[in-house]
N, C-alpha and C positions, 0 to 999 in steps of 0.2 A: 515813298509815295509818288504818284504820277502828278506832274505839273500840268500837262495837257496831252491830248492824243492826236493833234492835227498836224504836227510838224513831220517833215520827211527825215528828221534827224532825231535819234533817240539815244540817250546815254544811260546805260545800265551801270550803276555804281556799286562797288563792293559786292560783286558776285563771287561764286566759287565754282570753278569748272573742272570736270573730271579729266585726269591725265593717266599716264601709264601706272604711276605709283602713288597716286593720291589726288587731292583736290588743290587747285591753284587759285589763290585770291586774285581777282582781276576786275578791271573796269572794261566794259565793252561798248564801243561806239558803233551805232548803226546809221548808215547814210544811204538814202535812196534805195532801200530794200536790200542792202548788202551789209555785211560786217566790214566796217572800215578799219577799225583799230581794236586790238586787244592789248591792254597794258596793265602794269602792276596796280593793284587795288589802291584807290585814292589818288592816283597820279593824273587822271584826266579831269580837266575843269570844263564845266558846261559852257558851250558857245552860245552866243546870242540866238534866241529863238529855238534852242534845242530842248526837247522834252527830256526830263530826267526821271528815271525809275531807280529808286534806292532799294537794291536787293537786300541790304542789311545783312550781308554775309550768307545769303541764301544760295543754295545750289542752283546753277543755271545749266540747262541741258539743250542740245540741239533737238529740234522737233523730231518726233519718232518715226521709225520705219518698221512697219509690220509685215514681215516677210511671208507669213503663211496664215491665210484666213479662208473662210468659206462664206462669202457674202450672200451667195445664193441660198444657203441653208438657214441663214440667221433668223432667229426669232420665231421659229415654228413650234417651239415647245408648248405654248398655250393651246395650239391646235392639235399637235400630235406628239405627246410626250413619249419618252423612252419608258416602256412598261416595267423594266427591271433594272435599269441603269447599266446594262451590259453592252459590250461592243455589238453583238449580234442583234440585241434589241434596238440599238441605234440604227444599224443598217436597215432593218426591216421597217422601222417607223419612218425613216427618211424616204425609203422607196415608196411606201404607201402614200405619204403626203405629196411626194413629187408627182406621182401619176395622177393624183386627184386634184391637185391645186396649183401646180407650178406653171401657170400661164404667164405671159409677159407682164401683165399688170401686177400680179402677185409678186413675182421676182423683183420687179423694179421698185415696188413700194418698200419691200424689206431691205433691198440694197440701199436705197436712199436713206432710210432710217439709220442703218448701220453706219453709213458714211458721215452722217451728221453727228453721231456719237463720237466717232474717231476724230473728227475735225475739232470738236469742242474739247477733247482730251489732249490735243496737241500732236496728232499724227499727220505727217506730210506725205507719206508714200505707203502704199499697200499693194501687196500681191494677193490675189484671191484665186482659189481653185474653183472651177465651175464643173459641176456634174455634166458630163458631155456624151453619155450614151444616147444614141438616137432614140427618140426625136428631140431630146432636151437641148442638144447642141444648137438646134435651129431656133430655139427660144432664148436661151440664156446669153449666148454670145452677142446677138444684136443688142440686147438690153445692156450688157456690159459696155459695149462700144458707146452707147448713148451716155452712160454714166461717166465713162472716161472723158468724153468731150465736155460734158456739163461741169465736171469737177476739176478740169484742168486749171492749174493755177492755185488750187486749194489742196487737193490730194492727187498726187501722181499715181495712176493706177496701172497695174499689170494683171494678166490673167493666165491661168494654166488649165489645160483640158484634163479633167479627171475621169478615169475609167477604171473599172475593176479588172482583176486578173484574167477572168474569162474573156472579157472584151479584148484585152491585150493579145490574146492568142489569135484573134481574127485579123489577119493581115489586111484584108480589104477594109475593115472598120478602122483599124489604126491609120491606114492611108487616108481615109475620109476625114478623120479627126485631124491629122497632120495638115491636110489642105485647109480645113476650117481655121486652125490655129494660125497658119501662115497668112490667111486672108485678114485676120483680125489682129495680127501682130502680137501673138501670145507665145506661150511655150507649151511643150508637150509633157503630159504627166500620166500617172496611173498609180494604183495602190496594190502593192504586192508584199505579202508577208509569208506565212506558211502556205506553200502552194507547190504541188508536185511537178508543175511545169513552169516554175519560176524562171528558169534559165531561158526558156523559149519566149515567155512573155516579155522579159526584160530585153532580150535581143531584138524583138520586133519593135519595141519602143525606141531603143537606141538607134537602130538602123533607120527607122522612119525619120527620126529627128535629124540624123546625119544627112539623109537624102534631101531634106527640105531646109536645111540650115537653121534648125530650131534649137533652142536651149531645152534642157530637161529638168523637170521638177517632180520628183516621185515621192509618194508615201511609201516608206520602206520599213519593214519589220516592226509594224505597230502591234507588237505581240510580246507576251511573256514566255514564249516557247523557244527553247534553245535550238529547235529545229528550224526556226525562222532565220535563214541565212541569206536573204536577198541582198543585203548590203555588200557582202563579199562578191556575190554574183555580178552585181552592178559594177563594182570596181574592176573586176576582171574584164567585163565586156568593154568598158570604156578604155582600158589600157590596150586590150587586144585589137580594137578597131581604130585606135588613135582618134577617137571622137574629140572634136575640137571646140564644141560648144560648152556653155556653162552647164554644170550638173549640180543639182541640189537634192539632197536626200533629207526628207522630213521624218521625224519621230525616232527611228533607229533604236527602239526600246529594248529589243532582245539583246543588243550588244552589251547591255549592262549586266546581264546574267550569264554571259559566257565565261568560261574558265580564263584565268589571267593571261596565259600565253596566247590562247586563241583570240582573245579580245585585242591583245597587242598586235598580233599579226593582221587582224582585220583592219585595225586603225592605220597601220603602216600602209596597207594596200589602198585604203581610202585616200590617204595623203598623197601617195604616188599617183593616183588617178586624178588628183586635183578636184575631188568632190568636196563641196561645202555641205555643212549639216545645219539644219534648223531644228531645235528642240521645242516641244510644246508642253512645258511642264504642267500647266493647269489641267489641260485635257487628259494628258497621260496619267496624272495622279487620280483623275476622276474615273477613268475607264479601266486601267490596267489592274489586274489581280482582283477584280470585283467578283466575288462569289456570294451567292445568296445566303444570308445568315452568318457570314464569316467576316472577320476583320482582315483587310489587306495586309500582306507581309512585305511588300516592296512598293516603291514610289513610282515606278514606271518610267523614270527619266534616264536618258542615255548618258554615256560617259563624257560629260561636258568638259571636265578638266583634262582628261586624258586625250581627247580629240584636239583640244586647243594646244596642249603641250606638244603634240605631234605636228603642229603647223596647219591643222585643218581650220578653215574659217567657220566659226561657230556662232550662230544667232539664236535668239529665243523669240517666240512670237505668240500671238493670241490663239490661233486655231479656231475652233468653233465657238459660237456665241448664241446662247439661249436656243439651242437645238438639241436633238436627241443624243448627240455625241458629247455635248457639254451643256448642262442646263443653265449655266450662269455666264458671267462675263459681259463686257460692254465695249470691247475693242479699246480698252484703256491700257496703253503700253506702260504706264507707270505701275499699274497693278501687275502686269506681266513681269516687269523687272523685279518688283518687290517679291512676288511669289517665287520667281526663279531663284533669287538669292536665298530665300528660305528653304525651298525644296532641294536645291542643289548644293546647299552648304557653301555658297560662294563668298560668304562674309569673312572667312578666314583663309589665309593670312590677310589681315586688314589692309596691308599695303597693296594687295592685288585686286581689291574690290573695285576700285574706281575704273580699272581697265575693262571690267565686265559691263560697264555702262555702254560701251561701244556695241554690245551684242543686240541693242535695240536701236542702233543708229548707223554709224559708219560701216560696220561689218555687213549687215544686211543690205545696205545701199550699194556697196561694192559687189556683193554676191549677186544681186539681181540686175545690176547695171542700170540702176535708176539715174536719171539726170540729177536729181537731188542727192547730194553727197553726205548730208547729215554730219557735217563737221563744224567745229567752232574755230574758224581761222579767217584771217583777213581775205576778203574777196568772196567768201561763201555767202549763200543766201541768208538773210537775217530772219531765220525761222527758228524760234527758241521757245523754251519753256522755263519760266522763272518760278522757283518755289520759295517758301518761307523756311524750309528746312535747312539748317546749317551743316548737318552731318548726315551720313547714311542712316545712323540710328534714328534721327528725327524724321528723315525722309520715308523710311520703311515702317514707321510706327503709326503713321496716319495716312489717309488716302490722298492727301494733297489736293483736296477738292477746291482749295482756294488758290491753285496755281494760276499764274498769268501766262497766257499763250500769246506769242508774238509771231505774226506772219508778215513777210515782206517788210519788216521793220516797224510794224504797227501792232498795237495791242488789239486783239479781236474780242468781240463781245458774244460769240456764239454760245448758245445754251444747249444743254442736253435735251433732246426731244422727249416728250411725255409718252409713256408706253400706251396710253389711251389712244394715241394716233393710229395704232395698229388694230384696234378693236374690230373695225369693219372687216378685216381679213379673217377674223376668227369667229365671226357670227355673233359678236357681242353688240347688243343694242343698249343705248342709254336708258 
C-alpha cells in the first residue's frame, strides 16, 4: 500500500520485472523522477521521508510504447460504422467521414480523448499515422503539432504521413508530403499491399524519404492474398538504394501464408535490409479473412516468432481504435500485450514469454527513436506500471484495471474519459 504520494522518493518493494528468460524479484527505488536503484527483492530499506509502495510480488513494467496508431481516425464508429466489417467497408466509411467531418476541431477533440485514454492506461510514447492526402494534410498535421506540444512530458508523440498506393505513384504529391513531414518532424509512410505498380509506389516513397532525410513507416501487405509481396519489394529497394533511415513495416499479414521457403527468403531479406516490423494482432484478427456469412480460417497475424528469430526487431501495437478498421480498443497496451500473447501463441515455451514484454516497451522505443527508452534500469525515467498480478497467468486473465501508473516517479490519478464527452461530435443531445 502507499504511505504517501508527495515525496520525490518512492520505493517499490517486492516487485517482479520481466527479463530475457523470466521474471526477476526486485525492489526499485525512484528518486527525482528517475530509477535510482534496482536490487534484490526485500533488500532495500525505506529511507526517511520515502514513500513506499508494496507491490506484493506483483509484476512491474516500464510505461508502454505504442508504435502504430491512428489518432486521427479514432472514435468515429458511432458516427460512421463499417457497414460489413470488411477492409473495403472500412476504407469507404473512413473516406466518407473524413470528407464530411474532419475539420481541425473534430480531429483535435478525438485525438485529445484518445491521448487521455492512453495516458491513464500507462502509455508514455505513441506514434500515430495521419491520413495525409490533400487537403487533409493541411488540417491534421497542425493539429498533431499542437497535441505534441501540449502532451510533452506526459506522452511523447511522433507522426507518420499516410497515403494510399495511388497517391504514392504521384511523385509531385509524394514530394509535397515529404516536405510537410520534414516541416513537422515526422516520418513518411503509405499503404501498399496487392498493387500492380507496387514497385513504383515503394520506390517513390523510399527515394523521397532519402532525399529529405526522413524515416519510413509503411503499411505493408495488409492482406491475405499471397500475391501481396510488397514487403519483399520494400526490402529490395532499401538494400539497392542503401537507404540509411529507419524503416518500419506494419502488418505484413500475407507473409504468414507464404510457402515455407518463400517466407524464409523474405524474412532473410527483411533482416538484411534492417527493416523493423510492427504487428497489429487485434486489428488483423478483426479484418483479415472476413467473409460475409463465413467463419474466418486464419488469424491474420504475421510471423512474429520467425521474424524475431531472424534478428528482426518485432513490436506489437494498438492500430485503430473504435473506427471502421477496428470497432473496439482503448489504446490500452496491456490489452494489446495480452491479446498478442493469446493470438500469437507467445505463451510457450514459458521461459521465453517474459522477453515478449519488450515488444510493447524497449523494442518499439528503439525502433522509433523515442527519447523515452522504456527500460527498467538505473538512470532511466521512473515511468512504470505496477500490477497486482504475480504471474503472466494472473496478468492476462484480468484486464488489470486496478494497475498503478507511475510517471516521473509519482503515482498519477488520471481517469479514463467518459465516452459521453464525444457525443457532441456525433449529433447526440442529452
